[in-house]
C-alpha positions in Angstrom: 182.3 145.5 81.0 180.5 142.9 82.0 181.8 142.4 85.9 181.1 146.1 85.7 177.5 146.2 84.6 177.0 143.1 86.9 178.5 145.2 89.6 176.4 148.5 89.2 173.2 146.3 88.9 174.0 144.9 92.1 174.8 148.1 94.2 171.5 149.1 92.8 169.6 146.5 93.4 170.8 147.0 97.0 170.5 150.3 97.7 167.0 150.0 96.2 166.2 147.3 98.7 167.5 149.6 101.7 165.3 152.2 100.6 162.3 150.4 100.3 162.8 149.2 104.0 163.4 152.1 105.4 160.1 153.5 103.6 158.6 150.6 105.2 159.8 151.1 108.6 159.1 154.5 108.8 155.5 153.9 107.6 154.9 151.2 110.5 156.6 153.4 113.3 154.3 156.4 112.3 151.2 153.9 112.6 152.8 152.5 116.0 153.0 155.9 116.9 149.8 157.7 115.6 147.4 154.8 115.5 145.4 152.9 113.1 145.0 154.4 109.8 141.9 152.2 108.6 139.9 154.4 110.7 139.9 156.9 108.1 138.4 154.5 105.9 135.3 155.5 108.2 135.7 159.3 108.1 135.2 161.6 111.1 135.2 160.5 114.3 132.5 157.6 114.1 133.5 154.9 115.8 133.2 152.0 113.3 132.1 148.4 114.7 134.5 146.4 115.6 133.8 143.8 112.5 134.2 146.3 109.9 136.8 147.6 111.7 139.0 144.1 111.4 137.7 143.7 107.6 139.2 146.9 106.8 142.6 146.6 108.4 142.4 142.8 106.5 141.9 144.0 103.2 144.7 146.6 103.7 147.2 144.5 105.6 147.0 146.1 108.9 145.8 143.3 110.2 149.4 142.1 111.7 150.3 142.4 115.6 153.4 144.4 115.0 151.4 147.6 113.8 150.6 147.2 117.7 154.4 147.6 119.1 156.2 150.4 118.8 159.8 150.1 117.0 158.8 146.9 115.2 159.7 146.4 111.4 157.3 144.6 110.9 159.3 142.3 108.4 156.5 139.9 107.5 154.4 142.9 106.0 157.7 144.4 104.3 157.6 140.9 102.5 154.1 140.7 101.5 154.5 144.1 99.9 157.4 143.1 98.0 155.6 140.2 96.6 152.4 142.5 95.9 154.6 144.7 93.8 156.3 142.0 91.7 153.0 141.0 91.0 151.9 144.5 89.8 149.4 144.7 93.0 149.9 148.3 94.4 146.6 147.9 96.5 144.1 150.4 96.8 143.4 153.5 98.4 141.6 154.2 101.8 139.8 157.2 100.2 137.4 156.6 97.4 139.4 152.8 97.5 140.9 153.4 93.9 143.4 150.9 92.8 146.7 152.9 93.2 147.8 150.8 90.0 145.6 153.0 87.7 146.4 156.2 89.1 150.3 155.3 88.5 149.2 155.0 85.0 148.0 158.7 85.0 150.6 160.3 86.8 153.7 158.5 86.0 153.3 160.3 82.3 152.7 163.4 83.2 155.8 163.7 85.3 158.1 161.9 82.6 156.8 164.7 80.4 157.8 167.3 82.8 161.1 165.8 83.2 161.8 165.3 79.1 161.5 168.7 79.3 163.1 170.0 82.4 166.1 167.9 81.6 166.6 169.0 77.9 166.2 172.8 79.3 168.7 172.2 81.8 171.1 170.5 79.7 170.4 172.7 76.8 170.7 175.9 78.0 173.8 175.0 80.5 176.2 173.7 77.6 175.5 176.6 75.6 176.1 179.2 78.8 178.9 177.1 79.9 180.7 176.7 76.8 180.0 180.4 75.8 181.7 181.2 79.4 184.3 178.9 78.9 185.4 180.2 75.8 185.5 184.0 77.1 187.3 183.1 80.6 187.3 186.0 82.4 186.0 188.4 80.1 182.4 190.4 79.9 180.5 187.6 78.7 182.1 184.6 81.0 181.2 187.4 84.0 177.7 188.2 82.8 177.0 184.4 82.5 178.0 183.5 85.6 176.1 186.4 87.3 173.0 185.8 85.4 172.8 181.8 86.1 173.2 182.4 89.8 171.0 185.3 90.1 168.2 182.7 88.4 169.1 180.0 90.9 168.7 182.4 93.5 165.2 182.9 93.0 162.7 180.1 94.6 161.2 178.0 91.7 158.0 178.4 93.5 158.0 182.5 92.7 158.8 181.8 89.5 155.9 179.9 88.9 153.5 182.3 90.7 154.9 184.8 88.4 154.1 183.0 85.3 150.7 181.9 86.2 149.2 185.5 88.0 151.2 188.0 85.9 152.7 186.5 82.7 150.7 183.5 81.0 147.2 185.0 81.0 148.2 188.2 78.6 150.2 185.6 76.9 147.3 183.2 76.3 145.2 185.9 75.4 147.4 187.6 72.5 148.3 184.2 71.6 144.7 182.8 70.9 143.7 186.4 69.3 146.6 185.5 66.2 146.1 181.6 66.3 143.4 180.7 68.3 142.3 178.9 70.7 142.6 175.1 69.9 146.7 175.9 68.1 149.8 175.1 69.6 150.4 178.7 70.7 147.1 179.3 72.0 147.3 176.2 74.4 151.3 176.2 75.3 151.2 179.4 77.4 147.9 178.3 79.3 148.3 178.7 83.5 147.3 175.4 83.8 147.2 172.0 82.3 145.0 170.9 80.2 144.5 166.7 79.8 143.1 167.4 76.5 147.1 168.3 75.2 148.7 166.7 77.6 152.9 167.4 76.0 151.8 171.3 75.0 150.3 172.7 78.1 153.6 170.8 79.7 156.1 172.7 78.0 156.7 176.0 79.8 156.4 173.7 83.7 159.0 171.7 82.3 161.2 174.8 81.5 160.9 176.6 84.5 161.6 173.1 86.7 164.4 172.6 84.6 165.9 176.4 85.5 166.8 173.9 89.1 170.4 174.0 89.5 171.3 175.7 86.3 173.9 178.2 87.9 175.7 174.6 88.9 175.5 172.7 85.8 176.9 175.9 84.3 179.8 176.4 86.4 180.3 172.6 86.5 180.6 172.6 82.5 182.8 176.2 82.3 185.4 174.5 85.0 185.6 171.0 83.2 185.5 172.8 79.6 188.7 175.0 80.6 190.3 172.0 82.4 190.1 170.5 78.4 191.0 174.0 76.9 194.6 173.7 77.9 195.0 169.7 77.5 197.7 168.5 75.1 195.3 167.1 72.6 193.6 171.2 72.3 196.7 172.5 71.1 197.7 169.5 69.1 194.5 170.1 67.5 194.8 173.7 66.9 198.3 173.1 65.7 196.7 171.1 63.1 195.0 174.2 62.0 191.4 172.6 62.9 188.7 175.4 63.3 187.7 176.4 66.7 184.1 175.1 66.4 185.0 171.6 65.8 187.8 172.0 68.3 185.2 172.9 70.8 182.5 170.2 69.9 184.7 167.1 68.7 187.5 167.3 71.2 186.3 170.0 74.4 182.8 168.7 74.9 183.4 165.0 74.2 186.0 165.0 77.0 183.7 167.0 79.4 181.1 164.9 79.5 182.1 163.0 82.1 181.5 165.7 85.1 178.7 166.8 82.7 176.7 163.5 83.2 177.4 163.5 87.2 176.0 166.7 87.3 172.6 165.4 85.4 172.4 162.6 87.5 172.6 164.7 90.8 170.2 167.1 89.5 167.7 165.2 88.5 167.1 164.0 91.5 166.9 167.5 93.4 164.6 168.3 90.7 162.1 166.0 92.0 161.8 168.8 94.6 160.9 171.2 91.8 158.4 168.6 90.6 156.3 168.2 94.0 155.6 172.7 93.5 155.4 172.8 89.8 152.4 169.9 89.8 150.5 171.6 92.6 150.7 175.6 91.0 150.1 174.5 87.6 147.6 171.9 88.4 149.4 169.1 86.3 148.3 165.2 87.8 151.8 163.9 88.2 153.9 161.7 90.8 154.4 164.9 93.1 151.2 166.0 93.5 149.9 162.8 94.3 152.7 162.3 97.1 152.0 165.9 98.5 148.0 165.2 98.4 148.8 161.2 99.9 150.0 162.7 102.8 147.8 165.3 103.6 145.5 162.3 103.5 147.2 160.2 105.6 147.2 157.6 102.7 150.1 155.2 103.7 149.9 152.6 101.1 149.9 155.6 98.4 152.8 157.3 100.0 155.2 154.1 100.0 154.4 153.8 96.5 154.9 157.1 95.3 158.1 157.2 96.9 158.9 153.4 95.9 158.3 154.8 92.0 160.7 157.6 92.9 163.5 155.9 94.3 163.2 153.5 91.6 163.6 156.1 89.0 166.5 158.0 91.2 168.6 154.6 91.1 168.1 153.9 87.4 169.2 157.1 86.5 172.5 156.4 88.9 172.6 153.3 87.4 172.8 154.9 83.8 175.2 157.4 84.9 177.6 154.6 86.1 177.5 152.4 82.7 177.5 156.1 80.4 181.0 156.7 82.7 182.2 153.2 81.5 181.2 154.0 77.5 182.9 157.3 78.0 186.2 156.2 79.5 187.3 152.3 79.5 189.6 153.2 82.4 186.8 153.5 85.4 185.7 149.7 84.7 189.0 148.6 85.7 189.0 151.0 88.5 
């Protein structure tokens, strides 16, 4: 088990290193082609004093000559950036000169809350529907579950968000506040935008909406995995011993179907990042997706790199956890 964990850790670090270098190289290439982003510090079409420009370039690490040669990987700034990241120094923004570390302390918790509710929604709903469909294979319930989840998955996330914000949220909020009051849980949970005074309550509905991303895929995966195990010898033995159907489903079928389910969760976790950008934008949630989107609009190269680096670290970490869970659920995987 120890060798397996070490091997997966090394693979995760290698993957993360490659991703970080590609992010750095693409950003450097953008600077080399589009021009010096330090000019944004002075705003508009104003021509800055050469001395002041040189000072800003040194401040933001743009004074290296490699940024003047198109195609140069700029290895020296890349190493400096990694050293700063390790030390907890993420730099400052060009517009407003705000500390990026302080921004991350605001944005990361909100995105984590969003993904907690999204993951719980996806796993719970898909597990219930997939198990229900598998137990009624070929019947009306099976066809209904598959058709409904495919229909839900085919509707774009932004359309669901806009429909909720402009059609559903306002009357629901008025109704809830008229009964329970403005400051109550029900009075805040349906509101159409994020409220920093109620960070957990006002992020439940957006999390549920993000959790619908990939629902059909996960439901079909759970259904197929459980159908495979329902016809296995150990399930027939359990039935022959007189075990109740619910116990057989929970203890034997679901437990032995977890590996493909974990694979699906790990894959869809990265896929939900795209839904998070739209959700945070429409619902006004100050999260990582919104931060990256606004940074691209403002040409904040450093902020884009930091945001994508955090996203890459999270995706690699989730993939590592999935690999380790494989070994915990099936010891044979350690020796493959």
